[in-house]
VOKOLKOL-782041 format. One line per 5 residues: number of its first residue (from 0); for each residue x, y, z of N, C-alpha, C. Coordinates in steps of 0.1 Angstrom, whole numbers, plus 5000, padded with zeros to 4 digits. Atoms other than C-alpha are relative to their C-alpha. Layout:
BEGIN
NUM	X:Y:Z:X:Y:Z:X:Y:Z ~ ...
! end
This chain:
BEGIN
0	4988:4994:4995:7177:1026:6315:5010:5004:4989 ~ 4991:4997:5011:7197:1023:6284:4996:5012:4992 ~ 5006:4989:5008:7174:1048:6266:5004:5013:5007 ~ 4997:4987:4993:7180:1074:6294:5015:5003:5000 ~ 4985:4998:5001:7218:1068:6293:5003:5006:4987
5	4997:4995:5014:7218:1074:6255:4995:5014:4999 ~ 5006:4986:5001:7196:1105:6259:5008:5010:5008 ~ 4993:4991:4991:7215:1120:6289:5015:5001:4997 ~ 4986:5000:5003:7250:1110:6277:5009:4996:5011 ~ 4992:5005:4989:7261:1096:6311:4992:4991:5009
10	5006:5008:4990:7253:1070:6337:4994:5008:5011 ~ 5003:4992:4989:7252:1096:6364:4987:5008:4997 ~ 5011:4991:5004:7227:1119:6346:4987:4991:4999 ~ 5011:5009:5002:7205:1089:6337:4995:4996:5014 ~ 5004:5005:4987:7205:1077:6373:4992:5011:5008
15	5008:4989:4993:7194:1112:6386:4986:5001:4995 ~ 5013:4999:5006:7165:1113:6361:4991:4988:5005 ~ 5008:5011:4997:7154:1078:6370:4998:4998:5015 ~ 5001:5001:4985:7159:1082:6408:5006:4987:5005 ~ 4993:5012:4995:7183:1052:6412:5015:5003:5001
20	4985:4998:4999:7220:1047:6418:5007:4998:4987 ~ 4992:5002:5012:7247:1049:6392:5003:4986:4997 ~ 4997:5015:5001:7256:1013:6399:4988:4992:4994 ~ 5012:5007:5005:7220:1002:6392:4999:5002:4985 ~ 5001:4998:5014:7220:1018:6358:5012:4993:4993
25	4989:5007:5007:7255:1005:6349:4998:4985:4999 ~ 5002:5015:5000:7246:0969:6359:4989:4997:4990 ~ 5011:5003:5009:7213:0971:6339:5005:5001:4986 ~ 4995:4999:5014:7231:0983:6307:5009:4988:4997 ~ 4991:5011:5002:7258:0956:6312:4992:4987:4998
30	5009:5012:5002:7230:0929:6315:4994:5000:4986 ~ 5006:4999:5013:7214:0942:6284:5010:4997:4989 ~ 4989:5004:5010:7247:0940:6264:5003:4985:5000 ~ 4997:5015:4999:7253:0905:6277:4988:4992:4993 ~ 5011:5007:5005:7218:0894:6267:4999:5002:4984
35	5000:4998:5014:7221:0910:6232:5012:4995:4993 ~ 4988:5006:5006:7256:0897:6227:5008:5011:4992 ~ 4993:4990:5007:7269:0931:6215:5002:5012:5009 ~ 4998:4988:4992:7284:0963:6230:4992:5011:4995 ~ 5009:4988:5004:7261:0993:6231:5008:5013:5002
40	4993:4988:4996:7285:1018:6247:5015:4998:5000 ~ 4985:5000:4998:7322:1027:6244:5002:5008:5012 ~ 4997:4994:4987:7334:1036:6279:5014:5003:5002 ~ 4986:4997:4995:7365:1055:6289:4998:5007:5013 ~ 5001:4994:4986:7373:1072:6322:4993:5014:4998
45	5005:4986:5002:7362:1106:6307:4988:5001:4990 ~ 5010:4999:5010:7338:1098:6279:4992:4988:4998 ~ 5010:5011:5003:7308:1077:6270:4995:5003:4986 ~ 5005:4999:5013:7298:1071:6234:4993:4988:4995 ~ 5007:5011:5006:7274:1049:6215:5007:4993:4989
50	4995:5008:5011:7285:1021:6193:4990:5002:4988 ~ 5009:5000:5012:7270:1018:6158:4987:4993:5004 ~ 5012:5008:4996:7247:0991:6172:4992:5007:5011 ~ 5006:4993:4990:7240:1012:6202:4991:5012:4995 ~ 5008:4989:5005:7228:1042:6181:4987:4994:4994
55	5012:5006:5006:7204:1019:6162:4990:4996:5011 ~ 5009:5004:4989:7190:1005:6194:4995:5011:5008 ~ 5005:4989:4992:7188:1038:6212:4987:5006:4995 ~ 5012:4994:5005:7162:1052:6189:4988:4991:5003 ~ 5011:5009:4997:7140:1021:6194:4997:5000:5016
60	5001:5000:4985:7147:1021:6232:4993:5013:5004 ~ 5007:4987:4997:7136:1058:6233:4985:4999:4998 ~ 5014:5002:5004:7103:1049:6216:4993:4992:5011 ~ 5006:5009:4990:7097:1021:6241:4999:5008:5014 ~ 5001:4992:4988:7105:1045:6270:4988:5009:5000
65	5012:4991:5002:7079:1070:6257:4987:4993:5001 ~ 5013:5008:4998:7053:1043:6254:4998:4996:5014 ~ 5001:5004:4986:7060:1031:6289:4995:5012:5009 ~ 5004:4988:4993:7056:1067:6302:4985:5003:4997 ~ 5014:4998:5004:7023:1070:6283:4991:4991:5007
70	5008:5010:4993:7010:1038:6298:4999:5003:5015 ~ 5000:4996:4986:7020:1049:6333:4991:5012:5002 ~ 5008:4989:4998:7003:1082:6328:4985:4996:4999 ~ 5014:5004:5001:6971:1065:6316:4995:4992:5012 ~ 5003:5008:4988:6972:1041:6346:4997:5010:5011
75	5002:4990:4990:6975:1071:6369:4987:5008:4998 ~ 5013:4994:5004:6946:1088:6351:4988:4992:5004 ~ 5010:5010:4996:6925:1057:6356:4997:5000:5015 ~ 5001:5000:4985:6932:1058:6393:4992:5013:5005 ~ 5007:4988:4996:6919:1094:6395:4986:5001:4994
80	5013:4999:5007:6891:1093:6369:4995:4986:4997 ~ 5004:5014:5002:6872:1059:6371:4995:4999:4986 ~ 5005:5004:5014:6866:1043:6337:4999:4985:4999 ~ 5001:5014:5002:6857:1010:6323:4986:4995:5004 ~ 5013:5006:4997:6828:0986:6328:4999:4995:5014
85	5003:5006:4987:6812:0977:6361:4988:4991:4998 ~ 5011:5010:5000:6791:0945:6362:4993:5000:5014 ~ 5007:4998:4987:6765:0952:6389:4987:4992:5000 ~ 5012:5008:4999:6738:0927:6401:4991:5007:5011 ~ 5009:4993:4992:6707:0942:6417:4986:4993:5000
90	5013:5005:5001:6673:0928:6428:4991:5008:4991 ~ 5007:4993:5011:6648:0936:6401:4991:5011:5005 ~ 5009:4989:4996:6621:0955:6419:5008:5012:5006 ~ 4993:4989:4994:6646:0975:6440:5008:5007:4989 ~ 4993:4994:5010:6667:0981:6409:4992:5010:4991
95	5009:4992:5008:6638:0995:6389:4996:5012:5007 ~ 5005:4989:4992:6625:1016:6417:5010:5010:5005 ~ 4991:4992:4992:6656:1029:6434:5014:5002:4994 ~ 4987:4999:5006:6687:1022:6413:5000:5007:4987 ~ 5001:4994:5013:6677:1030:6378:4998:5015:5000
100	5002:4985:5000:6665:1066:6387:5013:5007:5004 ~ 4987:4994:4996:6701:1072:6401:5010:5000:4988 ~ 4990:5002:5010:6718:1062:6369:5004:5012:4992 ~ 4996:4988:5007:6716:1095:6351:5011:5008:5007 ~ 4990:4992:4992:6735:1113:6379:5013:4992:5000
105	4988:5008:5000:6760:1084:6381:5008:5002:4987 ~ 4993:5000:5013:6768:1085:6344:5004:5014:4996 ~ 4995:4986:5002:6770:1123:6343:5012:5003:5008 ~ 4988:4998:4991:6794:1123:6373:5012:4993:4995 ~ 4988:5008:5004:6816:1096:6358:4998:4996:4985
110	5004:5003:5014:6813:1098:6320:5008:4989:4993 ~ 4992:5011:5005:6840:1072:6314:4997:4987:5006 ~ 5005:5012:4994:6822:1046:6334:4988:4994:4992 ~ 5011:5006:5006:6799:1021:6318:4995:4989:5010 ~ 5007:5009:4990:6774:1000:6339:4993:4989:4992
115	5007:5011:5004:6763:0965:6330:4991:4995:5011 ~ 5009:5002:4989:6732:0963:6352:4992:4987:4998 ~ 5007:5013:5000:6719:0928:6359:4989:5000:5010 ~ 5012:5000:4992:6683:0928:6373:4994:4986:5002 ~ 5006:5013:4997:6672:0896:6390:4998:4998:5015
120	5001:5003:4986:6658:0885:6423:5007:4988:5005 ~ 4992:5012:4996:6678:0853:6422:5014:5005:5004 ~ 4987:4997:4995:6710:0855:6441:5011:4995:4991 ~ 4990:5004:5009:6740:0855:6418:5013:4997:5007 ~ 4987:5003:4995:6774:0840:6424:5010:5011:4994
125	4992:4989:5006:6796:0871:6420:5013:4995:4994 ~ 4987:5005:5005:6829:0852:6415:4998:4992:4988 ~ 5002:5009:5011:6816:0825:6393:4994:5006:4987 ~ 5007:4993:5011:6795:0848:6371:5006:5013:4996 ~ 4993:4988:5004:6820:0876:6369:4995:5013:5003
130	5005:4987:4996:6803:0904:6387:5010:5007:5008 ~ 4991:4991:4992:6822:0933:6402:4994:5003:5013 ~ 5007:4996:4988:6796:0941:6428:4985:4996:4999 ~ 5014:5002:5000:6760:0936:6439:4994:5008:5011 ~ 5008:4994:4989:6733:0953:6460:4991:4988:5004
135	5009:5011:4995:6716:0927:6482:4992:5005:5012 ~ 5009:4996:4989:6687:0930:6505:4997:4987:5008 ~ 5000:5012:4992:6689:0904:6533:5004:5002:5014 ~ 4993:5001:4987:6697:0896:6568:5013:4991:4997 ~ 4989:5006:5007:6731:0888:6554:5007:4990:5009
140	4993:5010:4992:6746:0855:6566:5015:5001:4998 ~ 4985:5000:5002:6784:0848:6570:5003:4997:4986 ~ 4996:5002:5014:6801:0849:6537:5014:5003:4998 ~ 4987:4997:5004:6834:0850:6520:5001:5014:4992 ~ 5001:4987:5006:6822:0882:6503:5002:5011:5010
145	4998:4988:4992:6829:0917:6515:4987:5009:4999 ~ 5013:4993:5001:6797:0936:6524:5001:5013:5008 ~ 5001:4987:4993:6791:0973:6533:4985:5002:5002 ~ 5014:4997:4997:6757:0979:6550:4997:5015:4997 ~ 5004:4987:5003:6740:1009:6535:4988:5006:5008
150	5011:4995:4992:6707:1011:6554:4992:4987:5004 ~ 5009:5010:4996:6681:0990:6571:4988:4998:4990 ~ 5012:5003:5009:6653:0973:6551:4990:4992:5008 ~ 5010:5008:4993:6621:0962:6569:4991:4993:4990 ~ 5011:5007:5007:6596:0937:6557:4987:5003:5007
155	5013:4996:4994:6560:0947:6563:4989:4991:4995 ~ 5012:5008:5004:6528:0927:6564:4989:5010:4997 ~ 5009:4990:5005:6502:0946:6544:4987:4993:4994 ~ 5012:5004:5007:6467:0943:6530:4992:5012:4996 ~ 5008:4989:5004:6442:0965:6512:4988:5002:5009
160	5011:4998:4992:6414:0982:6531:4988:4991:4996 ~ 5011:5009:5004:6389:0962:6510:5001:4986:5005 ~ 4998:5014:4995:6404:0929:6521:4996:5000:5015 ~ 5002:4999:4985:6403:0940:6558:4985:5002:5003 ~ 5014:4998:4998:6367:0952:6555:4992:4987:4998
165	5008:5012:5002:6356:0918:6542:5005:4988:5009 ~ 4995:5011:4993:6379:0895:6562:5004:5003:5014 ~ 4996:4996:4987:6388:0915:6593:5015:5001:5002 ~ 4986:4998:4996:6421:0925:6609:5005:4989:5008 ~ 4994:5010:4991:6442:0897:6622:5007:5007:5012
170	4995:4994:4989:6452:0905:6657:5013:4993:5006 ~ 4989:5008:4995:6479:0879:6662:5006:4992:4988 ~ 4995:5008:5012:6503:0860:6637:4993:4987:4998 ~ 5006:5013:5001:6486:0827:6645:4987:5001:4992 ~ 5012:4999:5007:6454:0841:6630:5002:5001:4985
175	4997:4999:5014:6471:0844:6596:4997:4986:4993 ~ 5003:5013:5006:6464:0807:6590:4986:4999:4994 ~ 5014:4999:5005:6428:0816:6583:4999:5010:4989 ~ 5001:4990:5010:6437:0842:6557:5008:4995:4987 ~ 4992:5002:5012:6449:0841:6521:5013:5008:5000
180	4987:4993:4999:6486:0850:6522:5009:4996:4988 ~ 4992:5002:5013:6508:0855:6491:5014:4998:5004 ~ 4986:5004:4997:6543:0841:6489:5010:5006:4990 ~ 4989:4996:5009:6576:0853:6475:5011:4989:5000 ~ 4992:5013:5001:6598:0825:6461:5014:5002:5004
185	4986:4998:4997:6632:0841:6467:5002:5005:5014 ~ 4998:4996:4987:6626:0848:6503:5012:4993:5007 ~ 4987:5005:4995:6659:0844:6522:4997:4989:5010 ~ 4999:5011:4991:6665:0812:6541:4988:4990:5000 ~ 5011:5009:5000:6629:0798:6542:4987:5008:4997
190	5012:4993:5004:6593:0805:6532:4991:5003:5013 ~ 5007:4997:4988:6582:0807:6569:5001:5015:5004 ~ 5000:4987:4995:6572:0841:6582:5003:4999:5015 ~ 4996:5000:4986:6589:0846:6615:4998:5014:5006 ~ 5004:4988:4993:6574:0873:6638:5007:5001:5013
195	4995:4998:4986:6590:0889:6669:4992:5012:5005 ~ 5008:4990:4993:6568:0909:6693:5010:5010:5006 ~ 4992:4990:4993:6580:0941:6709:5005:4995:5014 ~ 4996:5005:4987:6582:0922:6742:5009:4987:4999 ~ 4991:5011:5002:6604:0895:6727:4994:4986:4996
200	5007:5012:5004:6578:0868:6720:5002:4997:4985 ~ 4999:5003:5014:6582:0849:6687:4989:4990:4995 ~ 5010:5008:5007:6557:0833:6663:5005:4997:4986 ~ 4997:5004:5014:6562:0814:6630:4987:4996:4993 ~ 5012:5003:5008:6536:0811:6603:5005:4996:4986
205	4998:5004:5013:6537:0792:6570:4989:5006:4991 ~ 5011:4993:5008:6518:0815:6545:4994:4990:4990 ~ 5007:5008:5010:6492:0797:6523:4990:5009:4993 ~ 5009:4992:5008:6474:0814:6495:5001:4996:4985 ~ 5002:5003:5014:6466:0815:6458:5011:5004:4991
210	4990:4995:5009:6498:0831:6445:5014:5000:5006 ~ 4986:5000:4996:6536:0826:6447:5008:5006:4989 ~ 4993:4993:5011:6559:0849:6427:5015:5001:5003 ~ 4985:4998:4999:6596:0855:6420:5004:5015:5000 ~ 4998:4985:4999:6592:0893:6420:4989:5006:5008
215	5010:4994:4991:6574:0912:6448:4990:5009:4993 ~ 5009:4991:5007:6560:0937:6423:4987:4993:4995 ~ 5011:5008:5006:6538:0909:6409:4989:4998:5011 ~ 5010:5002:4989:6520:0907:6443:4990:5012:5000 ~ 5008:4988:4998:6506:0943:6440:4986:4999:4994
220	5014:5000:5006:6476:0938:6416:4991:4992:5009 ~ 5009:5008:4991:6462:0910:6438:4998:5006:5013 ~ 5001:4993:4987:6469:0929:6470:4990:5012:4999 ~ 5007:4988:5001:6454:0961:6457:4985:4997:4997 ~ 5014:5004:5003:6422:0943:6445:4994:4994:5013
225	5006:5004:4988:6417:0932:6481:4998:4985:5001 ~ 5002:5014:5000:6422:0895:6476:5008:4992:5010 ~ 4991:5008:4992:6449:0886:6500:5009:5010:5009 ~ 4990:4993:4992:6476:0896:6526:5014:4996:4994 ~ 4986:5004:5005:6513:0897:6517:5010:5008:5008
230	4988:4993:4995:6547:0906:6530:5007:5008:4989 ~ 4994:4991:5010:6563:0935:6511:5012:5007:5006 ~ 4989:4992:4995:6597:0951:6515:4995:5015:5001 ~ 5004:4987:4997:6594:0986:6529:5002:5009:4988 ~ 4997:4991:5011:6609:1002:6497:4989:4999:4989
235	5012:5001:5009:6578:0989:6477:4988:5005:5007 ~ 5012:4998:4993:6552:0992:6504:4998:5015:5003 ~ 5000:4987:4995:6560:1028:6514:4989:5009:4993 ~ 5009:4990:5007:6541:1047:6487:4985:4996:5001 ~ 5013:5005:4999:6510:1025:6490:4994:5002:5014
240	5004:4997:4986:6509:1029:6528:4998:5015:5002 ~ 5001:4986:4999:6514:1066:6524:4986:5006:4995 ~ 5012:4995:5006:6483:1071:6502:4988:4991:5004 ~ 5012:5007:4995:6461:1045:6520:4996:4988:4992 ~ 5004:5012:5008:6459:1019:6493:5003:4987:5007
245	4997:5012:4992:6475:0994:6517:5001:5005:5014 ~ 4999:4997:4985:6475:0992:6555:5009:4990:5006 ~ 4991:5009:4993:6502:0977:6577:4992:4992:5010 ~ 5006:5009:4990:6491:0947:6598:5009:4997:5011 ~ 4992:5004:4988:6503:0936:6632:5012:5009:5003
250	4989:4991:4998:6523:0967:6639:5009:4998:5012 ~ 4992:5003:4988:6535:0954:6673:5009:4988:4997 ~ 4992:5012:5004:6551:0924:6655:5009:5004:4988 ~ 4992:4997:5012:6580:0927:6631:5006:4987:4995 ~ 4994:5012:5007:6593:0902:6605:5015:5002:5001
255	4986:5000:4999:6629:0894:6601:5006:5013:4994 ~ 4995:4987:5004:6648:0927:6598:5014:4998:4993 ~ 4988:5002:5007:6675:0929:6572:5006:5014:4996 ~ 4994:4987:5005:6695:0956:6553:5003:4999:4986 ~ 4995:4999:5014:6707:0968:6520:5015:5000:5001
260	4985:5001:4999:6743:0958:6514:5006:5002:4986 ~ 4992:4999:5012:6769:0967:6488:5010:4989:5001 ~ 4992:5012:4998:6787:0934:6482:5010:4999:4989 ~ 4990:5002:5010:6820:0928:6464:5008:4987:5003 ~ 4992:5013:4997:6842:0896:6460:5011:5002:5010
265	4989:4998:4991:6871:0912:6479:5002:5015:5002 ~ 4996:4986:4997:6882:0944:6496:5014:5004:4996 ~ 4986:4997:5003:6918:0940:6486:5001:5005:4985 ~ 4997:4994:5013:6930:0961:6456:4986:5003:4993 ~ 5013:4996:5006:6894:0974:6450:5002:5011:4990
270	4998:4989:5010:6895:0993:6417:4993:5013:5003 ~ 5006:4986:4998:6887:1030:6417:4985:5000:4996 ~ 5014:4999:5005:6855:1024:6397:4991:4993:5009 ~ 5008:5007:4990:6842:1000:6424:4998:5009:5012 ~ 5000:4992:4988:6851:1024:6452:4991:5012:4998
275	5009:4988:5003:6833:1054:6435:4986:4995:5000 ~ 5013:5005:5000:6803:1032:6430:4994:4998:5014 ~ 5004:5001:4986:6802:1023:6466:4997:5013:5007 ~ 5002:4987:4995:6806:1059:6476:4987:5007:4995 ~ 5012:4995:5006:6778:1069:6453:4988:4995:5007
280	5012:5006:4994:6754:1044:6468:4999:5004:5015 ~ 5001:4995:4986:6764:1054:6503:4994:5014:5001 ~ 5005:4986:5000:6756:1090:6494:4985:5000:4998 ~ 5014:4999:5004:6722:1082:6479:4990:4990:5007 ~ 5009:5011:4995:6709:1051:6497:5002:4998:5015
285	4998:5002:4986:6721:1055:6533:4987:5005:5008 ~ 5012:4995:4994:6689:1075:6541:4990:5001:4989 ~ 5009:5000:5012:6665:1065:6513:4986:5006:5003 ~ 5013:4993:4999:6632:1082:6506:4989:4991:5006 ~ 5011:5008:4995:6611:1052:6515:4999:5000:5015
290	5000:4999:4986:6622:1054:6551:4993:5013:5005 ~ 5006:4988:4997:6611:1090:6552:4984:4999:4999 ~ 5014:5002:5002:6577:1080:6538:4993:4992:5011 ~ 5006:5009:4990:6570:1052:6563:5001:5007:5014 ~ 4999:4993:4987:6583:1073:6592:4989:5011:5002
295	5010:4989:4999:6557:1100:6584:4986:4994:5000 ~ 5014:5006:5000:6527:1075:6584:4993:5003:5013 ~ 5007:4998:4988:6500:1083:6609:4999:4987:5008 ~ 5000:5012:4992:6497:1059:6638:4989:4989:4996 ~ 5011:5009:5004:6464:1044:6625:5004:4991:4988
300	4996:5008:5011:6482:1031:6594:5012:4991:5003 ~ 4988:5008:4997:6513:1017:6611:4999:4994:5014
! end
């Protein structure tokens, strides 16, 4: 305020520029003089002039005012054009298949944004590990986190035609106890496969087999060789179901249905860079390609 008084030559002109009252400017300058222990302005009823000390201080105060304006302009620009680093946690298989291919468009659209992409199937603690956001695939439990559901994600029971030719098609979940079933270590809540029939009946099966993995992609070689049955997320299984390398089993029964969620520690004061990332994923993952692929499967395969 002192810088504007010195520049404009009066309290009234400075008050108009700053959008405050004359009294506010006058009191602010008086407090500054009191804190510095020296008079900055000579005041008369008709004239206002700088003291020698005031002239020295005015030049520096003007520089500070310009710096403050520049900082404010930069902050406003950040609000319009997202910039800075986003730490994003994504499940590994999903990230490689469906997020990494979107990164070129994201980075072209927001050239001042940088992404630190953490790929792991283990659930991270966003707050404790300093992540800005995460994509999670789950039947999301109650949480202190803020989650936006992007789309549904189904888990499908699948096997290769070679396996079925040798071991037969299970007709009921209880028959899976006689089959080699592969397991996924990070399965939400428990390792039990819970099935629900179209008529509401429920069955639970504890899969037993020769392989347990921490990434669903690692199940594919054993599956495709016709050695076992496994549960796969729809976003992995879709391409193999579409070309016949895998077949969906027990189509009248469904496993726990979950979704793809964009998760943040809090919705309050969400930075622009996080909001544009959410909007980008809503745009690209609300109707993902894998759902189109599985929806187009012939009845014999599904």
